[in-house]
N, C-alpha and C positions, 0 to 999 in steps of 0.2 A: 504494500500500500504506500501511498505518497507521504512518507515521513510521519505517519501517525504512530503514537506510542501506546502500548498497552499498560494498564495500571490495575493492580490487584487492590480492591477496596474492601475492607472488612467493616461492616456496619451492622447495627442492631437489626434483627429480623423485622421488627415493627416499622422501622424507617425504610427498609427495603420494600416492604409491602405498600407503604404509603407512596413511595416513589413510583412503584410499578402501577398503582392505580392512577396516579397523576399522569404518567406517561400514556397509559391507555386512554384516558380522557382526552388527551391532545393528539391521539393517533401517532405517537412517537414510540420508538424503541426505548427501553430503559437507558441504554447507553446514550442515545441522542438527548434524552431528557436531562441526564446528569451533566452532559456537556453544555446544554443550554443554560442550566442553573449556574454552573461554574463560570461560563462566559458572562452572564448577567452580573454575577457577584464581582468579578474582576472589573467589569466596566463601571459598575456603581462605585467601587472603591478607587477608581482612577488608576488601576494597576494593569489594565489590558495593554500588552505591548502593541506598538504602532504597526508592526509588520505582520501581525496575525491576520490570516485570510478569514473572510466571513464564513460562517458554517454553510455546508452544502444546502441547496434549496430542497425543500420537502416535496415529496410526491414524484409522480412519473413525469418525464419530459413531455412537453406539449406536442401534439401531433400537427404536422404541417403537410400541405399538399405538394407533391412534386409536380413536374411539368405535365405529367400525364393525368393529373388530378387524383392520383392515389395518395391516401394519407400515409405518411411516414413519421416515425418519431425523430425529433430533433435532439441534438446533444445538449 
């Protein structure tokens, strides 16, 4: 993958369950939800590094019509 790091996180099972429910409510994976929370906290604290790329866009790529009128997925 493009420079993404894996982190082992040990948390209370009740916190894990709450995060999972929150992620499900927002149609995110647990990993994406934790990253969103961490990014928001860094930004709020003024600690987000300037060179950090924004998170990937959610969902499937939009379908676009090619020259023949057939729908294709865009990148």
